[in-house]
C-alpha positions as CSV (number, residue, x, y, z in Angstrom):
1,M,3.0,-14.0,22.3
2,T,3.3,-17.3,20.3
3,K,2.7,-18.1,16.7
4,G,-1.0,-17.9,15.8
5,S,-1.9,-16.5,19.2
6,L,-3.0,-13.0,18.3
7,S,-6.6,-12.4,19.2
8,W,-9.1,-10.2,17.4
9,I,-8.5,-7.5,19.9
10,G,-4.8,-7.8,19.2
11,I,-5.4,-7.5,15.5
12,V,-7.5,-4.4,16.0
13,R,-4.7,-2.9,18.2
14,L,-2.3,-3.4,15.3
15,G,-4.9,-1.9,13.1
16,L,-4.6,1.3,15.2
17,V,-1.0,1.5,14.1
18,Q,-2.2,1.5,10.5
19,T,-4.7,4.3,11.4
20,A,-1.9,6.4,12.8
21,L,0.3,5.7,9.8
22,G,-2.5,6.6,7.4
23,A,-3.1,9.9,9.3
24,I,0.4,11.2,8.9
25,V,0.8,10.0,5.3
26,V,-2.5,11.5,4.1
27,F,-1.7,14.8,5.7
28,S,1.8,14.9,4.2
29,T,0.9,13.7,0.7
30,S,-2.6,15.1,0.2
31,T,-3.1,18.2,2.4
32,L,0.4,19.6,1.9
33,N,0.0,18.9,-1.9
34,R,-3.1,21.1,-2.0
35,V,-1.4,23.9,0.1
36,M,1.7,24.0,-2.2
37,V,-0.4,24.2,-5.4
38,V,-3.3,26.4,-4.2
39,E,-2.2,28.6,-1.4
40,L,1.5,28.9,-2.5
41,S,0.9,28.8,-6.2
42,L,3.7,26.3,-6.8
43,P,3.8,24.0,-9.8
44,A,2.0,20.7,-9.3
45,M,5.1,18.8,-10.3
46,L,6.8,19.8,-7.1
47,P,4.6,17.9,-4.6
48,G,4.4,15.1,-7.2
49,A,8.2,14.9,-7.2
50,L,8.3,14.9,-3.3
51,V,5.8,12.1,-3.2
52,T,8.0,10.2,-5.6
53,V,10.9,10.7,-3.1
54,H,8.7,9.2,-0.4
55,Y,8.1,6.1,-2.6
56,G,11.7,5.9,-3.6
57,A,12.9,5.8,0.0
58,Q,10.9,2.6,0.5
59,V,13.5,0.7,-1.5
60,L,15.1,0.4,2.0
61,R,12.2,-1.8,3.2
62,P,14.3,-5.1,2.9
63,R,17.1,-3.6,5.0
64,L,14.7,-2.3,7.6
65,G,13.0,-5.8,7.7
66,H,16.4,-7.4,8.1
67,G,17.1,-5.2,11.2
68,S,13.9,-6.5,12.9
69,D,15.0,-10.1,11.9
70,V,18.4,-9.7,13.6
71,N,16.9,-7.9,16.6
72,G,14.3,-10.7,17.1
73,R,11.5,-8.2,17.9
74,R,9.2,-6.2,15.7
75,T,7.7,-3.8,18.3
76,P,10.8,-1.5,18.6
77,W,10.9,-1.1,14.8
78,I,7.2,-0.3,14.6
79,V,7.5,2.4,17.3
80,G,10.8,3.7,16.0
81,G,9.5,3.8,12.4
82,M,6.4,5.8,13.6
83,G,8.8,8.2,15.3
84,V,10.7,8.7,12.1
85,L,7.5,9.1,10.1
86,A,6.1,11.6,12.6
87,T,9.3,13.6,12.5
88,G,9.2,13.6,8.7
89,G,5.6,14.8,8.7
90,V,6.3,17.7,11.0
91,M,9.4,18.6,8.9
92,A,7.3,18.5,5.7
93,A,4.8,21.0,7.2
94,A,7.6,23.3,8.3
95,A,9.2,23.0,4.8
96,T,5.9,23.9,3.2
97,G,5.7,27.1,5.2
98,L,9.4,27.9,4.5
99,I,9.3,27.2,0.8
100,G,7.0,30.1,0.0
101,A,9.5,32.6,1.4
102,H,12.8,30.9,1.0
103,F,12.5,28.4,-1.9
104,V,15.9,26.7,-1.9
105,P,16.2,26.0,1.9
106,G,12.5,25.1,2.0
107,L,13.0,22.6,-0.9
108,A,16.0,21.0,0.8
109,L,14.1,20.6,4.0
110,A,11.1,19.1,2.1
111,I,13.3,16.5,0.4
112,A,14.8,15.5,3.7
113,A,11.3,15.3,5.2
114,F,9.9,13.1,2.5
115,L,12.9,10.8,2.7
116,L,12.1,10.4,6.4
117,I,8.5,9.8,5.6
118,G,9.4,7.0,3.2
119,V,11.8,5.4,5.7
120,G,9.2,5.7,8.5
121,V,6.5,4.1,6.4
122,G,8.9,1.3,5.4
123,A,10.0,0.5,8.9
124,T,6.5,0.6,10.5
125,G,4.6,-1.0,7.6
126,T,7.0,-3.8,7.0
127,T,7.5,-4.9,10.6
128,L,3.8,-4.6,11.3
129,L,2.9,-7.0,8.5
130,V,5.6,-9.4,9.7
131,L,4.2,-9.3,13.2
132,L,0.7,-10.0,11.9
133,A,1.9,-12.8,9.6
134,T,3.8,-14.6,12.3
135,H,1.2,-14.3,15.1
136,V,-2.2,-14.5,13.3
137,D,-3.8,-17.9,12.8
138,P,-3.9,-18.8,9.1
139,S,-7.7,-18.9,9.0
140,R,-7.8,-15.2,10.2
141,R,-5.2,-13.7,7.8
142,A,-7.6,-12.4,5.2
143,A,-9.8,-10.9,7.9
144,A,-6.7,-9.4,9.6
145,A,-5.5,-7.9,6.4
146,T,-9.0,-6.3,5.9
147,I,-9.1,-5.0,9.4
148,V,-5.7,-3.2,9.3
149,W,-6.3,-1.8,5.9
150,V,-9.8,-0.5,6.6
151,M,-8.4,1.1,9.8
152,M,-5.7,2.8,7.7
153,I,-8.5,4.2,5.4
154,A,-10.2,5.4,8.6
155,G,-7.1,7.3,9.4
156,F,-7.2,8.9,6.0
157,V,-10.8,9.9,6.4
158,A,-10.5,11.2,10.0
159,T,-7.4,13.2,9.3
160,A,-8.8,14.7,6.1
161,A,-11.9,15.8,7.9
162,G,-10.5,16.8,11.2
163,A,-7.3,18.5,10.0
164,G,-9.2,20.2,7.2
165,S,-11.5,22.0,9.7
166,L,-8.6,23.0,11.9
167,L,-6.6,24.5,9.1
168,D,-9.1,27.4,8.6
169,P,-8.2,30.2,8.5
170,F,-5.0,29.0,6.9
171,S,-1.5,30.2,7.9
172,P,1.9,28.5,7.8
173,L,2.0,28.5,11.6
174,R,-1.4,26.9,11.8
175,L,-0.3,24.3,9.3
176,F,2.8,23.5,11.4
177,E,0.7,23.3,14.6
178,V,-1.9,20.9,13.1
179,S,0.8,18.7,11.6
180,T,2.5,18.5,15.0
181,G,-0.8,17.6,16.6
182,V,-1.4,14.8,14.1
183,A,2.1,13.5,14.5
184,C,1.9,13.5,18.3
185,V,-1.5,11.7,18.4
186,A,-0.3,9.1,15.9
187,T,2.9,8.4,17.9
188,V,1.0,8.1,21.2
189,L,-1.6,5.9,19.6
190,T,1.1,3.6,18.2
191,V,2.9,3.2,21.6
192,F,-0.5,2.4,23.2
193,A,-1.4,-0.1,20.5
194,V,1.7,-2.2,20.7
195,R,2.5,-1.9,24.4
196,G,2.9,-5.4,25.8
197,L,1.5,-7.0,22.6
198,E,4.7,-8.8,21.6
199,G,5.9,-9.9,25.0
200,P,8.7,-8.7,27.3
201,T,11.5,-10.8,25.7
202,A,12.9,-11.1,22.2
203,A,12.0,-14.1,20.2
204,P,14.8,-16.7,20.1
205,R,17.0,-16.4,17.0
206,S,17.4,-19.5,14.9
207,A,20.8,-21.0,14.0
208,D,20.8,-19.7,10.5
209,A,20.1,-16.1,11.7
210,V,23.3,-16.4,13.8
211,K,25.4,-17.8,11.0
212,T,24.5,-15.1,8.4
213,P,23.7,-11.9,10.2
214,S,24.7,-9.5,7.3
215,F,22.0,-7.9,5.2
216,A,23.7,-8.8,1.9
217,A,23.8,-12.5,2.8
218,A,20.1,-12.4,4.0
219,L,19.0,-10.6,0.8
220,S,20.9,-13.0,-1.4
221,Q,19.4,-15.9,0.4
222,V,15.8,-14.6,0.1
223,S,16.3,-13.5,-3.5
224,S,17.3,-17.1,-4.5
225,E,14.0,-18.5,-3.4
226,P,11.7,-19.0,-6.5
227,L,8.6,-18.4,-4.6
228,V,9.8,-15.0,-3.3
229,R,11.0,-13.9,-6.7
230,R,7.8,-14.8,-8.5
231,F,5.6,-13.2,-5.9
232,A,7.8,-10.0,-6.0
233,V,7.3,-9.8,-9.8
234,F,3.5,-10.4,-9.3
235,V,3.3,-7.6,-6.8
236,F,5.3,-5.2,-9.1
237,V,3.2,-5.9,-12.2
238,S,-0.2,-5.8,-10.4
239,M,0.7,-2.6,-8.5
240,L,2.0,-1.0,-11.7
241,A,-1.5,-1.4,-13.1
242,Y,-3.2,-0.3,-9.8
243,G,-1.0,2.8,-9.5
244,A,-1.6,3.9,-13.1
245,E,-5.4,3.7,-12.8
246,E,-5.4,5.5,-9.4
247,L,-4.5,8.9,-11.0
248,L,-6.6,8.6,-14.2
249,V,-10.2,8.0,-13.2
250,E,-11.0,11.6,-12.2
251,P,-9.2,13.3,-15.2
252,F,-11.0,10.8,-17.5
253,A,-14.4,11.6,-16.1
254,G,-13.7,15.4,-16.4
255,T,-12.2,15.3,-19.9
256,V,-14.5,12.7,-21.6
257,F,-17.7,12.9,-19.6
258,G,-17.6,16.6,-18.7
259,F,-17.7,16.0,-14.9
260,T,-17.1,19.1,-12.7
261,P,-14.3,18.9,-10.1
262,G,-17.0,18.2,-7.5
263,Q,-18.6,15.4,-9.5
264,S,-15.3,13.8,-10.3
265,S,-14.4,13.9,-6.6
266,K,-17.6,12.2,-5.8
267,L,-16.8,9.6,-8.4
268,S,-13.5,9.0,-6.7
269,G,-15.4,8.4,-3.5
270,V,-17.6,5.9,-5.3
271,Q,-14.4,4.0,-6.4
272,H,-12.9,4.0,-2.9
273,G,-16.3,2.9,-1.5
274,G,-16.1,-0.1,-3.9
275,V,-12.5,-0.8,-2.6
276,L,-13.9,-0.9,0.9
277,V,-16.7,-3.3,-0.1
278,G,-14.2,-5.6,-1.9
279,M,-11.9,-5.7,1.1
280,L,-14.8,-6.5,3.4
281,L,-16.0,-9.2,1.0
282,V,-12.8,-11.1,1.3
283,G,-12.2,-10.4,4.9
284,G,-15.7,-11.3,5.9
285,A,-15.6,-14.5,3.9
286,G,-12.3,-15.5,5.7
287,A,-13.7,-14.6,9.1
288,I,-16.9,-16.4,8.7
289,G,-16.0,-19.3,6.5
290,G,-12.3,-19.8,7.4
291,R,-10.6,-22.1,4.9
292,R,-14.0,-22.9,3.4
293,A,-14.0,-19.4,2.0
294,G,-11.5,-20.5,-0.6
295,P,-7.7,-20.1,-1.0
296,L,-6.3,-16.6,-1.2
297,P,-4.7,-17.2,-4.6
298,A,-8.2,-17.9,-6.1
299,W,-9.3,-14.5,-4.7
300,M,-6.2,-12.8,-6.1
301,I,-6.9,-14.2,-9.6
302,A,-10.6,-13.2,-9.3
303,G,-9.6,-9.7,-8.3
304,C,-7.1,-9.3,-11.1
305,I,-9.4,-10.6,-13.8
306,A,-12.3,-8.5,-12.5
307,S,-10.1,-5.4,-12.4
308,A,-9.1,-6.1,-16.0
309,A,-12.7,-6.5,-17.1
310,A,-13.7,-3.3,-15.3
311,L,-10.8,-1.4,-17.0
312,V,-11.9,-2.7,-20.4
313,S,-15.4,-1.5,-19.5
314,L,-14.0,2.0,-18.7
315,A,-12.3,2.0,-22.1
316,A,-15.6,1.1,-23.7
317,A,-17.3,3.9,-21.6
318,G,-15.1,6.5,-23.1
319,L,-15.9,5.3,-26.6
320,T,-19.6,4.9,-26.0
321,G,-20.3,8.3,-24.3
322,P,-22.7,9.6,-21.7
323,S,-25.1,6.7,-22.0
324,W,-22.6,4.4,-20.3
325,P,-23.2,3.7,-16.6
326,L,-19.9,5.2,-15.5
327,R,-20.5,5.3,-11.8
328,T,-21.5,1.6,-11.7
329,T,-18.4,0.7,-13.7
330,V,-16.1,2.7,-11.4
331,F,-17.7,1.1,-8.4
332,I,-17.2,-2.4,-9.8
333,L,-13.5,-1.5,-10.5
334,G,-13.2,-0.4,-6.8
335,V,-14.7,-3.7,-5.6
336,A,-12.3,-5.7,-7.8
337,N,-9.3,-3.7,-6.6
338,G,-10.3,-4.3,-3.0
339,V,-10.6,-8.0,-3.5
340,Y,-7.2,-8.1,-5.2
341,A,-5.6,-5.9,-2.6
342,V,-6.7,-7.8,0.5
343,A,-6.0,-11.2,-1.1
344,A,-2.5,-10.1,-2.0
345,I,-1.8,-8.7,1.5
346,G,-3.1,-11.9,3.0
347,S,-0.9,-14.0,0.6
348,M,2.1,-11.9,1.7
349,M,1.3,-12.9,5.3
350,A,0.9,-16.5,4.3
351,L,4.1,-16.7,2.2
352,V,6.4,-14.6,4.4
353,G,7.3,-17.8,6.4
354,A,7.7,-19.9,3.3
355,G,11.5,-20.2,3.7
356,R,13.8,-19.5,6.6
357,E,11.6,-17.9,9.2
358,S,14.5,-15.7,10.4
359,R,14.3,-13.9,7.0
360,A,10.7,-12.9,7.3
361,G,11.5,-9.2,7.6
362,V,13.7,-9.3,4.5
363,R,11.1,-11.2,2.6
364,M,8.3,-8.8,3.5
365,G,10.5,-5.9,2.9
366,L,11.3,-7.1,-0.6
367,W,7.7,-7.3,-1.5
368,G,6.9,-4.0,0.1
369,A,9.7,-2.3,-1.9
370,A,8.3,-3.8,-5.1
371,Q,4.8,-2.5,-4.2
372,A,6.0,1.0,-3.4
373,I,8.3,1.4,-6.4
374,A,5.6,0.0,-8.8
375,F,2.9,2.2,-7.3
376,G,5.1,5.3,-7.8
377,L,6.1,4.3,-11.3
378,G,2.6,3.3,-12.2
379,G,1.2,6.8,-11.4
380,L,4.0,8.4,-13.4
381,A,3.8,6.0,-16.3
382,G,0.0,6.2,-16.5
383,T,-0.2,10.0,-16.6
384,L,2.7,10.2,-19.0
385,E,1.2,7.6,-21.4
386,S,-2.1,9.5,-21.2
387,D,-0.5,12.8,-22.1
388,L,1.5,11.3,-25.0
389,L,-1.5,9.5,-26.5
390,R,-3.7,12.5,-26.1
391,F,-1.1,14.5,-28.0
392,F,-1.0,12.0,-30.9
393,M,-4.7,11.0,-31.0
394,A,-7.5,13.3,-32.1
395,K,-10.0,12.1,-29.5
396,P,-9.1,12.1,-25.8
397,A,-11.5,9.2,-25.3
398,A,-9.5,7.0,-27.6
399,A,-6.3,7.9,-25.7
400,Y,-7.8,7.0,-22.3
401,A,-9.2,3.8,-23.8
402,A,-5.7,2.8,-24.9
403,V,-4.3,3.5,-21.4
404,F,-7.1,1.6,-19.6
405,A,-6.6,-1.4,-22.0
406,S,-2.9,-1.5,-21.3
407,E,-3.6,-1.5,-17.5
408,A,-6.1,-4.3,-18.1
409,A,-3.4,-6.3,-19.9
410,L,-1.1,-5.9,-16.9
411,F,-3.8,-7.3,-14.5
412,V,-4.3,-10.3,-16.8
413,V,-0.5,-10.9,-16.8
414,A,-0.6,-10.6,-13.0
415,A,-3.4,-13.2,-12.8
416,T,-1.4,-15.7,-14.9
417,M,1.6,-15.1,-12.6
418,V,-0.4,-16.4,-9.6
419,T,-0.6,-19.8,-11.2
420,R,3.2,-19.9,-11.6
421,I,3.6,-18.9,-7.9
422,G,1.3,-21.8,-7.1
423,A,3.5,-24.2,-9.0
424,A,6.6,-22.9,-7.2
425,S,4.7,-23.5,-3.9
426,A,3.7,-27.0,-4.9
427,N,7.2,-28.0,-6.0
428,G,8.7,-26.6,-2.8
429,V,11.6,-24.3,-2.0
430,A,14.4,-24.6,0.6
431,H,12.9,-25.0,4.1
432,Q,9.4,-24.4,2.9
433,R,6.6,-25.3,5.2
434,A,3.7,-27.6,4.6
435,E,1.3,-24.9,5.9
436,T,2.2,-22.7,2.9
437,R,1.5,-25.5,0.4
438,T,-1.9,-25.9,2.1
439,I,-2.8,-22.2,1.8
440,W,-1.4,-22.0,-1.7
441,P,-2.6,-25.3,-3.3
442,A,-1.0,-26.8,-6.4
443,A,-4.5,-27.2,-7.9
444,I,-4.5,-23.5,-8.8
445,G,-1.7,-24.1,-11.2
């Protein structure tokens, strides 16, 4: 398979890998979360801390990406990462059953399991995006990003529905059996999806890959590129805002608007439906209009500014009261988030080759690590800020308004960063390609 040669069918096949990844992740972070809190009556902070371990382990993404750079092939890392992820998912289910009867050994097994889940997600997700970035035609990148992320969401939905029905009546043994089934299906699906897609031989390694094979040298080299540093900071800031909002919409609706758990859950569905619409909007525009759909940075700026405006509207909603169209506001927030997310992923794919191509895995890994750490910190910081402000403020609505306003400010800062990234692209970096300057035009700055 050569650069830019991946067909729509090939893109969908790689999307199946995201479906498999999403299936294991949602079972491990959502279903097991509920089992620990409800069936086992464990404190909610326990599964929260374990999910943080999963995000923390993804700091290894640059190292995992470097491994695929040196190897010259991405497929073994995708399959191997899925194997590690599947093993971690099964171990997490076993640990959940064990932790109720033997807390300390169960907790130790759970920590090891979530470390494996983080490493598996990092290896599979990073190398999958690099494979897409290096083998998808530039005009198809936004559409490709949409396809693989929508298929990951499909994995979330299918697993939540299917595994949920199979878990009744609940028992630790049934939990382990269902988890094992999900892991086996996900692994087989991944092997089927990538089989023969990359080709039988490794891609030729360039001269600079041979000269500097060590990870430390590769990371130093990539970190010295202004474009890479600025995009990493953008990813961190924007994902900090995104992660903070993710955990606050439902509690806000329940506390300020009096929504029942069922109503707030439906509201979350409205938000995720909006995310899907936003993703399809950008991906559809890219698939139909190609380059005429507009440069990805413009979509990123639009998504960030629209997200900020929607968050300010949420702040106003809390202060205004029940007369505010809350569902409409949350839907618009979801659409804006979807536009931002797909444009950012598409930009990663465009910029991953903006320096030495042999460092694509390290570059994508660095951005992936920034995303994972920021998302984990964002959720923690958002809930902590909300708790502190509610303690010091008389009205919960005012506290939530302050939190939403701070998240909106982060999105505005992220939007301004996009213009600086455009300036770096226009000025050029070492070994930068003309293709990237075309995709990321100086006019945006």
